N, C-alpha and C positions, 0 to 999 in steps of 0.2 A: 253173146254179147261180143259188139264189136267196138273201136275206137270212133267218136265221131271226127276228133280233129287232132290239132297238137294236143303234144300232152304235157305236162310239167316235169321237169327234169329231172332226168331217172326213173321215172312212168312209163318205162317203153317196151314190157315184156306181152307179151300175147296175155288172153283173159285167161283160160284156160290153166295154164303153169303158176298164175300170180297167186301170190300167199294176202295180198292185198286192194282192195278196188279204190281207186279216188275217183270223186265225181263231183258238179259244181252244180248246188241249187240257187238258182239265182233268183232269189223270193223277195220283198223289201217290201210289201204289202200291209207289213200293220209297224212301218219306222213311224213313230211318234213326232219326231222331232228333222232329221233333213235323211232325206231319201238318199240310195243311189248303190247301197249293197248289192245289189244285183249285177255291178258291173265288176265284183271284185275276182270272181274263178279266171275271165277270162284274164283279168289284166295279170294276176299271180299266173298264169301259164307262162304269157307273155313275159314276162320282169322273173320269172325261175331262172331263164336262162343266164342270166347276168351274174347268180349264183352258180357255185358247183357243187355238184352232186356230192361233191365228196366235205363232212365234217369232220375240224381238229377237234373236235370236241370231244367228240366221240371214238376216233379215231374208224372211221366206216364211213362205207360209201351206197347212195342209194341206190347206185347199178352192181350191188352186192346183194343186192335182195330183189327178190320176182315180184315188182309192180306194176299195177295196169292203169291207165288213166283213160275213164267212160266217156268224159268230155262233160258237159254240162247235160242236167235235161231240161225238156222245154215243159215249164211251168205255164198252166195259166194266171195272166196278171190281174190281182185283185181277187183272185179268188182262192182263199189261202186252205180251205178247207177241203178241195181237188187237190192244191199244190202238196199239203201233207201229208193226205191220201198216194198218191203217185210216187212222193219220197220213201212213204214206208214200204209200197211194192216193190221199187228199185231195190231198197234195204234188207227185205224178204229178199230176193234173188239172190244178191251176195252172199245173206248167210246161210243159206238152203247149201249155196256151192261150196260151204264154207271156209269162208273168206272175210278177211277183217276189212269193213267198209268203212272210210275216211272221205269226209264230207266238206266241200268248204262251202258257208254260205255268202251270199245272202243275211238277211238277217236272222236274228238268236231263233226265234219261232218255228224257226227249220229244225234246231237240233228235237224237237219232241220226235217227230216220225220214227229215225231211228231208234229212237229210247222204245218207242212204242212195237216196232220188230222186233228188235233187242231182247224186250221182256216176257214178251212169249218164250222165246229159248231158252236163258237162263230168268228162274225165278229169283233167285240171288245177287241178280245184275244193282250194281253200287255205278251213285255217278261221280266224278270229283269234276269240281267247277269252278274256273277261273273268270272273272267278273271287277267292272268297277260296281254294278246294279244288283241288288237284290232277284229280279224278278218273279216277285214271288207275292204278285199282286192276286187277287182270288179274281179281278178284271179290269181294264184299261177303257175308260169311258164306257162301260158296259158290255165289255165285248172280252169273253172266256178266254179268246186266244189272241195273243198277242206277245210281241217281243218282250213287254215288262210282266206279260203271266207264265211265260215259257217255263221257267224250273218250277212255280206252282202245280200246270199241269203235269209236268216229268214228278214232280213227289203226287203229285192220284195213281200213277204207274205203278212207283215202285213203294211206296209207303214212307212210313217213319224212321229215320236211322237209317237212312240210301244215298241222300241225297247229303255233299260234303263241297260245302263253296267255301273259297277263301280270297284275301284281298277287296273283298266288298267295303266299296264306301258311299255307298251314295242307296237311298230309298226310304221310302215311308216308314214313319216308327212303329207302325203297326205289322208290315213286316219284319222288323227287325222284333219286333216282340213276339209275331209267331214263328220265327224259325229259333228261337229258344225252347221252342219244345218240340220242333218237326225236322230240323236240320239241323248237321255240325258245320255253325257259320261262324267264320272269324271275319274280323273289320279291320280293314287296313295290310294285313302282312299276309305270312302262308307261313307262321313258326311252328303250328300244328300238322303239316303236312308231311314231316318224318312219321311221326306217330299213326295217321292216315293210313299211308302205303304202307308202314307195316302192317297194320291191323287190315289193309284191302290185300294182302301181296299176293293169295291167292285163288282172291272172289271175282269174277267176270265185272269188271271196268267199263264206263263209258266216259271216258274227255270228254268236256267240251269248252274251250279256249273262246270266249268272248276279249277281240283285240283289244276294245279299250279300260282291261285291264292294267295296259298298258297307261305311262302320264300321255297326256298331248304333246308334251315335247318329245315324245320318241315317235306315237303315233296318233298324229292330229288327222288323219284320213278316218276318222268314221264317227258315225251317223252323231251319238250321243258321248262327246267327248266328257269325262270329268277329272280335273285335275285332281293334283296328290294321289297319281300312280307310281307302279311300280318298274324298273327302268329295264331294259334287256337281259344286264348280268344277272337282275331278280326269275327272268323266266328263264334263263337258263340252269339256275339255281334248281328251279321246280322241277324243269324237265328232265336232269339226270334226275333228279328224288322221284321220278315219275317210271323212271327207267328200270328200278329196282320191283315195279307191278311186273307179276308172271302171266298175268292171264286179261290184257288190256283189247276187248271185243270189238271197238268200235272209238272213233275220235272225232272232232270236228272242228271248225277253226272258223268262226263267225263274223259281222260287223265289221270288215274292212268295207270304207266307201270311198276307192281310190280316186274319185274326182275334187273332193276336197284337201288332197296333197300333190300341187301338182307337180313336188319334185321326186315323187317316185319315192320317197324313204317308207312309206307306211307299206306299199306295196311291198319293198323289200325285205321289212319287218316280216312281215308276214307269211313271206315265200321260207324264210329263213326259219321261222318259228315254227312253217308245217317241217322243215325240212326235218329238222331238230328233234320233235315230236316222232316224227315216224322213223326215222333209227333207233331211239330208244325206244320206243314200246311194241315195235314190229319184230316179234323173233323169231 
């Protein structure tokens, strides 16, 4: 595997020596409101060079880790099934090499593919999910594969009690009712995250962060902004808690739509979120 283009800051090692592999999944074919998340991976790579590889939060540097940036997958526009298949095959190659996949979306549907690949390797795979939206619909406008159904499809892969959702503030009444029986869902906040992390400390965990979990005042550049979200200090508290996990086997950051924030602030927030998440979880 060889890099295709310019890398995210700090992801400049060779593939063979790297512990984790970053790649972009530029797909937004089921976006229900404002498309544009497919432009996030190259935007984040470019703007990553405006932040440092060093984190004062963790007193750690991306350059001290062995990290590789593959670049973006070339996904078929509008063909969600083939796009998911290609992402899953790519992740399978990464985990077969005993490396950690780190994905930049793209819309949230792309998270299904890494979970499918990882659930084959880890029977006891757990999900920690941060989002404004439940994403638990059985279908959206008759479609079972959608960014509005992705966590329901992930649940189909991992089963009861394996999906942990935080900061959720939007969804159908039926989704919240369904979650009471099948997922651990905390509305609005992340107060139960410490107990979740303690319970899953040594379990294989996949982390998915939909950036619309952040308030639109912090993250206006997203396809489905939802007022009432967390701020960046909350995000750092979350990531510091996630640093206590011992077996994070994959992660993603999704739903940045950079063209809806001409200031570039949303892309900078996304870059910094990714930097801190990697430093916290890639042991």
